LUMKOLPA-453818 format. One record per residue (C-alpha): x negated, y negated, z negated; residue number from 1. Coordinates in pm, 1 decimal. Example, Ala and Ser with C-alpha at 12.3 -4.5 7.8 and 13.67 -1.06 7.14 Angstrom:
REM residues 2
+----------+----------+----------+-----+
|        X |        Y |        Z | pos |
+----------+----------+----------+-----+
|  -1230.0 |    450.0 |   -780.0 |   1 |
|  -1367.0 |    106.0 |   -714.0 |   2 |
+----------+----------+----------+-----+
REM end
This chain:
REM residues 215
+----------+----------+----------+-----+
|        X |        Y |        Z | pos |
+----------+----------+----------+-----+
|  -1871.0 |   1589.9 |   -362.2 |   1 |
|  -1591.9 |   1679.1 |   -124.8 |   2 |
|  -1393.6 |   1376.5 |     23.9 |   3 |
|  -1071.5 |   1530.9 |   -190.3 |   4 |
|  -1276.4 |   1564.2 |   -494.6 |   5 |
|  -1423.2 |   1211.3 |   -456.7 |   6 |
|  -1075.7 |   1031.1 |   -383.9 |   7 |
|   -939.9 |   1223.0 |   -655.1 |   8 |
|  -1162.0 |   1130.3 |   -939.2 |   9 |
|  -1144.7 |    755.1 |   -794.6 |  10 |
|   -749.0 |    767.1 |   -805.2 |  11 |
|   -721.7 |    889.6 |  -1153.2 |  12 |
|   -926.8 |    649.2 |  -1288.0 |  13 |
|   -806.3 |    350.4 |  -1098.0 |  14 |
|   -469.6 |    467.0 |  -1214.6 |  15 |
|   -596.8 |    546.6 |  -1590.3 |  16 |
|   -651.7 |    168.5 |  -1593.9 |  17 |
|   -350.6 |     33.0 |  -1485.8 |  18 |
|   -146.5 |    225.0 |  -1697.8 |  19 |
|   -351.4 |     81.0 |  -2017.7 |  20 |
|   -188.4 |   -259.7 |  -1912.4 |  21 |
|     10.6 |   -358.2 |  -2167.5 |  22 |
|    362.5 |   -376.1 |  -2017.9 |  23 |
|    410.4 |   -775.4 |  -2120.2 |  24 |
|    123.6 |   -850.6 |  -1948.9 |  25 |
|    227.9 |   -612.9 |  -1655.8 |  26 |
|    511.1 |   -784.4 |  -1556.9 |  27 |
|    325.5 |  -1149.5 |  -1614.6 |  28 |
|     44.4 |  -1025.0 |  -1353.3 |  29 |
|    312.8 |   -863.8 |  -1125.8 |  30 |
|    499.2 |  -1218.0 |  -1128.0 |  31 |
|    136.9 |  -1442.7 |  -1038.4 |  32 |
|     91.4 |  -1182.4 |   -792.1 |  33 |
|    403.7 |  -1184.8 |   -623.1 |  34 |
|    418.6 |  -1613.0 |   -619.1 |  35 |
|     50.0 |  -1570.1 |   -464.4 |  36 |
|    180.8 |  -1362.5 |   -169.9 |  37 |
|    529.1 |  -1513.8 |    -74.6 |  38 |
|    292.8 |  -1861.4 |    -64.3 |  39 |
|    105.7 |  -1667.4 |    250.1 |  40 |
|    206.6 |  -1749.5 |    581.3 |  41 |
|    224.1 |  -1402.3 |    666.0 |  42 |
|    547.9 |  -1390.2 |    408.8 |  43 |
|    674.2 |  -1708.2 |    526.8 |  44 |
|    652.2 |  -1687.4 |    887.4 |  45 |
|    798.6 |  -1279.1 |    864.9 |  46 |
|   1144.2 |  -1207.7 |    939.8 |  47 |
|   1123.5 |   -828.6 |    833.9 |  48 |
|    899.7 |   -735.6 |    536.7 |  49 |
|    856.4 |   -383.0 |    461.9 |  50 |
|    756.4 |   -327.1 |    131.2 |  51 |
|    714.2 |    -77.7 |   -180.4 |  52 |
|    973.3 |    -28.1 |   -462.7 |  53 |
|    793.7 |      6.5 |   -788.3 |  54 |
|    731.4 |    347.4 |   -972.4 |  55 |
|    566.3 |    382.1 |  -1309.2 |  56 |
|    272.4 |    147.8 |  -1388.1 |  57 |
|    272.0 |     -3.4 |  -1025.4 |  58 |
|    269.1 |   -360.2 |   -995.9 |  59 |
|    626.4 |   -481.4 |   -985.3 |  60 |
|    704.0 |   -595.9 |   -624.5 |  61 |
|   1073.1 |   -701.1 |   -701.9 |  62 |
|   1053.2 |  -1071.8 |   -783.5 |  63 |
|    865.2 |  -1062.3 |   -443.1 |  64 |
|   1220.5 |   -854.9 |   -288.3 |  65 |
|   1422.1 |  -1109.0 |   -436.8 |  66 |
|   1256.6 |  -1398.7 |   -297.0 |  67 |
|   1255.0 |  -1235.7 |     22.1 |  68 |
|   1649.7 |  -1173.1 |      8.2 |  69 |
|   1692.7 |  -1552.6 |    -97.1 |  70 |
|   1492.2 |  -1641.7 |    221.6 |  71 |
|   1724.2 |  -1483.7 |    407.1 |  72 |
|   1498.1 |  -1160.1 |    583.8 |  73 |
|   1509.5 |   -828.4 |    613.5 |  74 |
|   1353.2 |   -598.7 |    384.8 |  75 |
|   1271.8 |   -275.5 |    458.6 |  76 |
|   1181.8 |     -9.1 |    217.1 |  77 |
|   1050.3 |    328.4 |    244.3 |  78 |
|   1201.8 |    676.1 |    189.0 |  79 |
|   1007.9 |    976.2 |    193.9 |  80 |
|   1072.2 |   1276.7 |    392.6 |  81 |
|    898.1 |   1555.6 |    251.4 |  82 |
|    993.9 |   1805.3 |    510.0 |  83 |
|    818.5 |   1618.2 |    809.4 |  84 |
|    579.2 |   1453.7 |    553.7 |  85 |
|    652.1 |   1112.1 |    702.3 |  86 |
|    843.1 |    816.3 |    580.5 |  87 |
|   1174.5 |    673.5 |    676.7 |  88 |
|   1225.6 |    298.8 |    659.3 |  89 |
|   1557.9 |    192.5 |    558.7 |  90 |
|   1721.9 |   -205.8 |    524.7 |  91 |
|   1839.5 |   -269.8 |    142.8 |  92 |
|   2039.0 |   -548.5 |     93.8 |  93 |
|   2037.6 |   -477.1 |   -297.7 |  94 |
|   1976.8 |   -288.2 |   -548.6 |  95 |
|   2269.1 |    -87.9 |   -553.0 |  96 |
|   2083.5 |     46.1 |   -214.8 |  97 |
|   1850.6 |    251.3 |   -416.4 |  98 |
|   1870.3 |    561.3 |   -587.8 |  99 |
|   1568.5 |    809.0 |   -765.4 | 100 |
|   1379.5 |   1011.5 |   -431.6 | 101 |
|   1099.8 |   1197.3 |   -404.7 | 102 |
|    912.1 |   1203.0 |   -742.8 | 103 |
|   1181.0 |   1019.6 |   -900.3 | 104 |
|   1056.8 |    694.7 |   -709.7 | 105 |
|   1324.6 |    475.9 |   -636.4 | 106 |
|   1458.3 |    482.5 |   -266.9 | 107 |
|   1700.5 |    419.6 |    -37.1 | 108 |
|   2044.7 |    622.4 |    -12.5 | 109 |
|   2033.0 |    872.8 |    261.3 | 110 |
|   2302.6 |    694.1 |    450.7 | 111 |
|   2086.4 |    385.3 |    466.2 | 112 |
|   2055.3 |    182.7 |    789.7 | 113 |
|   1713.1 |    223.8 |    921.5 | 114 |
|   1541.4 |    -10.2 |   1073.9 | 115 |
|   1221.9 |     18.4 |   1373.0 | 116 |
|    872.6 |    -26.9 |   1279.1 | 117 |
|    783.5 |   -168.0 |   1580.7 | 118 |
|    988.0 |   -475.4 |   1468.0 | 119 |
|    819.8 |   -539.6 |   1113.4 | 120 |
|    599.1 |   -843.6 |   1068.1 | 121 |
|    468.1 |   -790.9 |    767.4 | 122 |
|    367.5 |   -438.7 |    527.2 | 123 |
|    315.2 |   -516.1 |    184.4 | 124 |
|    108.6 |   -201.8 |    100.9 | 125 |
|     75.3 |     -2.0 |   -198.0 | 126 |
|   -273.9 |    152.8 |   -320.0 | 127 |
|   -458.1 |    268.9 |   -617.8 | 128 |
|   -710.1 |     61.3 |   -542.5 | 129 |
|   -865.8 |   -154.7 |   -266.4 | 130 |
|  -1194.5 |   -287.6 |   -175.1 | 131 |
|  -1360.4 |   -603.5 |    -26.4 | 132 |
|  -1381.3 |   -440.1 |    325.2 | 133 |
|   -986.6 |   -383.3 |    319.8 | 134 |
|  -1017.4 |     13.3 |    281.1 | 135 |
|   -727.4 |    140.9 |     35.3 | 136 |
|   -677.1 |    437.4 |   -160.9 | 137 |
|   -361.8 |    562.9 |   -162.4 | 138 |
|   -179.1 |    882.6 |   -366.6 | 139 |
|   -305.3 |   1153.4 |   -158.3 | 140 |
|     -4.8 |   1257.5 |     30.4 | 141 |
|   -125.9 |   1048.5 |    356.1 | 142 |
|    248.6 |    895.8 |    384.8 | 143 |
|     89.3 |    536.6 |    446.7 | 144 |
|   -184.7 |    637.0 |    682.2 | 145 |
|     10.6 |    775.8 |    905.2 | 146 |
|    287.8 |    498.1 |    880.4 | 147 |
|     37.7 |    229.6 |    927.8 | 148 |
|    -78.3 |    366.3 |   1270.8 | 149 |
|    304.2 |    323.8 |   1409.9 | 150 |
|    323.8 |    -97.9 |   1332.3 | 151 |
|     98.9 |   -386.9 |   1431.6 | 152 |
|    267.8 |   -600.8 |   1129.5 | 153 |
|     20.3 |   -766.8 |    951.0 | 154 |
|   -104.6 |   -594.2 |    634.5 | 155 |
|   -107.7 |   -739.2 |    323.7 | 156 |
|   -162.1 |   -533.8 |    -36.7 | 157 |
|    -40.4 |   -633.5 |   -362.9 | 158 |
|   -255.4 |   -481.8 |   -678.9 | 159 |
|   -379.1 |   -574.9 |  -1007.6 | 160 |
|   -716.2 |   -708.6 |  -1005.3 | 161 |
|   -862.1 |   -407.7 |  -1210.7 | 162 |
|   -774.2 |   -229.8 |   -850.2 | 163 |
|  -1036.0 |   -381.0 |   -682.7 | 164 |
|  -1338.9 |   -191.6 |   -698.8 | 165 |
|  -1655.5 |   -237.6 |   -502.2 | 166 |
|  -1628.1 |     30.6 |   -238.9 | 167 |
|  -1317.3 |    287.2 |   -178.4 | 168 |
|  -1444.2 |    595.3 |    -47.4 | 169 |
|  -1275.6 |    618.2 |    275.6 | 170 |
|  -1304.9 |    782.5 |    619.5 | 171 |
|  -1339.6 |    660.3 |    981.7 | 172 |
|   -982.2 |    688.3 |   1074.7 | 173 |
|   -857.5 |    490.7 |    755.7 | 174 |
|   -708.9 |    180.1 |    873.9 | 175 |
|   -805.7 |   -154.9 |    690.5 | 176 |
|   -590.4 |   -425.5 |    498.1 | 177 |
|   -618.1 |   -755.2 |    573.7 | 178 |
|   -545.9 |   -895.4 |    288.5 | 179 |
|   -511.5 |   -823.0 |    -89.7 | 180 |
|   -341.7 |  -1003.3 |   -311.2 | 181 |
|   -350.0 |   -995.2 |   -718.6 | 182 |
|   -270.3 |  -1208.2 |  -1015.4 | 183 |
|   -599.1 |  -1398.2 |   -968.8 | 184 |
|   -673.5 |  -1441.0 |   -606.0 | 185 |
|   -629.0 |  -1386.6 |   -227.9 | 186 |
|   -895.7 |  -1171.0 |   -111.6 | 187 |
|   -953.2 |  -1209.0 |    268.6 | 188 |
|  -1089.7 |   -878.5 |    381.2 | 189 |
|  -1380.4 |   -879.6 |    565.8 | 190 |
|  -1511.6 |   -536.1 |    744.8 | 191 |
|  -1867.6 |   -698.0 |    840.6 | 192 |
|  -2141.6 |   -486.7 |    657.9 | 193 |
|  -1873.9 |   -231.0 |    559.1 | 194 |
|  -2057.0 |     76.1 |    463.0 | 195 |
|  -2032.6 |    378.3 |    693.4 | 196 |
|  -1758.7 |    659.1 |    663.0 | 197 |
|  -1787.5 |    794.8 |    295.7 | 198 |
|  -1750.5 |   1152.9 |    460.7 | 199 |
|  -2016.7 |   1122.6 |    757.2 | 200 |
|  -2254.9 |    988.1 |    531.4 | 201 |
|  -2254.0 |   1184.6 |    223.5 | 202 |
|  -2077.8 |   1539.2 |    391.2 | 203 |
|  -2134.5 |   1516.9 |    759.7 | 204 |
|  -2086.5 |   1876.4 |    802.7 | 205 |
|  -1703.8 |   1837.9 |    680.0 | 206 |
|  -1666.1 |   1525.0 |    853.0 | 207 |
|  -1389.0 |   1545.0 |   1156.6 | 208 |
|  -1581.2 |   1203.9 |   1314.6 | 209 |
|  -1950.8 |   1354.6 |   1261.0 | 210 |
|  -2148.5 |   1524.8 |   1541.1 | 211 |
|  -2011.9 |   1861.5 |   1656.8 | 212 |
|  -1727.4 |   1819.5 |   1427.3 | 213 |
|  -1519.2 |   1592.1 |   1642.7 | 214 |
|  -1243.0 |   1738.9 |   1820.9 | 215 |
+----------+----------+----------+-----+
REM end
């Protein structure tokens, strides 16, 4: 199964599980996960945090954002530049700074102040699924994959516990997250013993990091 098909299957299954969470339970679990994350040293010591605004059945990060404002932190939210297939990174100081953007996802207004990614201390990372090694499955656009290579900030994912699976299909170039925070636990990710690149193992003829395919 090619990488794209494999990831698509896992992605759809993970989103379906998330969609089936009762709305009231989703709110409770979101609040509990946000409380866990804001208690971490990575959050406590961060002056500038990058965090996604929830969409659909994603875990609700709004309690985390409001706590960051309360503590005087700089809150940076992504804005999607579809034409250049990249994220812009903007400071928001209140919910009034957001409008429906790409795919109706709440995003900063076009004239919102930009923030340099080299100055970030923490990136609260979204995803459809995660594993104990720190591998992350995004939504297929590659926006976060490209962004994470531009910053040395700590990468802490936040998700529902049902989004953690045994192994996420990943490639050798994928960056791992350092921790995953859920409503039940803080998972400190350990790449020791991580299985080899899924595509390299299963489909070496198509993997750009395998043998003669390397550029």
